[in-house]
N, C-alpha and C positions, 0 to 999 in steps of 0.2 A: 160637266157638275161638277162641285169640291173638292169633292173625296177623290179624285184625277188628280187632285194635287197636294196627297197629305197622301208623306208618307208610310203612315202604320199602315194604309192600304194594300199595298207593293207590299210590306211585308207582310197580312196576310195572304195574299193571293196572288203574290210571288209566283208561290211552289204548287196552286192548283192551276194556274196559265202553264205553267210548265210539263207538270203534267197530265195536263191536256192538250199535249200538242204535240207531249211521245207518244198520247197512245193514237193520234188521228193517225200520225207518220206509222205506225203501224200497224191501225187498220187497211190503211191505202195501201200498205209493203206485201202484207199474210192476202188481203181480195183482187190486187192483182197482181202477185203469185199465183194463186190457185185459179183466180180465172183463165188463166188460158193451161191450165191442164183441164186434156176430156175428161168426164167419166165415162165409165167400159157402158153403163146404160145408154149413152148415147143420147141422153132425153133432154130436149129443150125442159128452160123454167116451168115455159105455159103447159106441154107433155107433161111436168112430170104433175104438177100441182095438181092436172085432173085424174088424173093414177092417186094423188095424200088422196086429193078431197072421196075422192070414194072410200080410198084403207080405212081412211076417220073418218066415214059416214057423212062427211060432212056437207051430204046433198042442200043444194040451193045457195053455192055459193057459186060465185062466179069469178071471174077469171077476167082482165085486161092487161092489156099495158101502158105506162107511162110517163112520157117523156123526163128523162134529167138520169142522172148518177146513185146509185144507190137510195132513190127514191120511192125505194117495194111499202108497200103501206099494208094491211090487213082496214075496212073498215067496216066496223062491224054496224052502226046506222046500215046501208044498203049491203051489206053482206057483201063485201067483194071483196076480190083482192085485186090491190093493184101492182104493177111490177115493174121494173123498169126496161129498157128497153133492150143492154146487153144481159139483165135477167132475163128476162124471159123469151126472147131469142138462144140463152148462151145453154151448150150444152155439158156448161164445164165444173167440176164441183164445187164451186161458188154460187156459180146460178143456184144448182142444188138444194146449199146448204142454207140461202135466204129463199128458199119459198118456202124452206122445211116450215123455218125460223115460222118469216109471218100465216104460217098454217096453223102455227102452232096456235099462235093469237086465236085461232078461228075458232077451236078447238076449246079453248076460255069461254068465248065468249058462248058459244056451241053449251056450253057446264055449269053457262054463271061463274064463273069462279072468282072466289071474292076481292083479292087479289085488284084484279082484274076491272071488279065493279066501283073497287075504295077509287082506284083512282083516275079514274072516269069523274066519281061526284067530288074528284077533288080540283076537279081540271076550271067549274065555273067561278070559285075560291082565288083559284091560280094569279088567272086571267083578272077580275077584280083587283085583288091580289096588289100585282105587278104597277096598277095608277094607287090603289086605297094607302097602301104602305108610306108609298115615299110624299102623301099630301100629309099622315101622320106624324111623320118619323120627322118630317121640314119643320113643323107647325109646334110641334110641341120643344125642337131645337131652338127654333128662332121664339117662339116667347117662351123661353125657360121652364115651360111645363113636364117636369120628367117622366106621366103617369101615358101623356102623353103619346112621348118619345116611344116608352118600353108599348103603346096598345100600335105601333107604326113598327116596330121589331119585329109584335110577335102577328101580325098579319104577315111581313117574308116570311117565317119559319112557314106556315102554310106550303112555301116556292119547296127549301128542306123538305119536308115531308111528305112532300107529288113524289121525291127528285127520289126518296126512298120506299115509296111505294110501286115505285117503278122496275128498280132494281128486283124483286119475288115477282116480279111477271116475265120480264126477258126472259129474266134463268130458269124461269119456268116451259116458259116455250123453248128455249132453245133445246130444253131436255127432253121436252117434246120433239124438234126438230129430228135429233139422233135420231130416237126411238124408231120414230116414223122412218128415217132413211135405211135403214139396216130390216127392219120388220118387212118394207117395201122392194125387199133389193133394190133398189135403187142405189145402195151406198155395198160397195165390195173390194172386197182385200182393207191390209193397213192404212196403203199410205194416201186412201180414201177416205177413211177413217179418220189417217191421221190434220185428212184438207180440212175438213167439215168444220171436225173439234177449234186448229185453225182461224178459224175466218169466224166463229162461233163463238170462240171463249173473246178473238179480239172484241170486236161488237159488242159485247157482257162489260169490257172492261172503261166504253164509251159512257155506257153506266155509274160506273163505282166512282169516275170521274167525274160526273157531273152529280150526285153525289155531294161528295170528297169539298164540288168550287160551291156548290152552293151554304151548304154547313162552315165551310168558313166567311163566306162572307155575314152568313147570319150574324159568323162571333165579331166582323167590324165592324155592327151596324150598331151589335148590342157593344163592345167597345166605344163606340159614340154618346153613350146615350149612359153607359157608368161615370166617362170621363165629365160627362154635365152636373153630374149629380154630385162629382167632390167637388168641383168648382162651385157648385153651391156652398 
């Protein structure tokens, strides 16, 4: 793509790339550290999930193992909590933190949490926009039709809106996770509490970095269209 050879693209996106890299290293470090610390409850992620499902009144939610590392997620359509192999079988503080976080999403689903519904509603628009935005932007710039190019930028803005909508959903799920773990007695003591906070806070930073990346990319597209308008 032409923008890869545009110095302005690096000017906008290099900070985001650096921050994203640092965040990923932080997440990996936090997970690696606390996956080696066994929780006093000695429960695996799968066992903890069953207890937390009962504690949270999440009847009907099933728990399954899934291949991969950090592939954990809650599927609201099938009401299934899928845990990666290390989390499903692990007895670590990290396993409990991740399990509880994903069940935080199950609680949001049960309560019809508005930010979660908003994010889900944006998914089709984001999928369409990832293709349509390119077409509109490129056509607008090629044909020198500023309005069409701005329409492409507006379509791309949905991606930034999705990243913004994702942030409160993830932060809320982590807050629910911490409360669930403490109230259920699965996490005890300052060290385990610190470990849970470390893992969940590191994960939250990935969504902050994703929002920053989306915003900076949007600003880059806007700068291209503004430059096109000035050249006219």
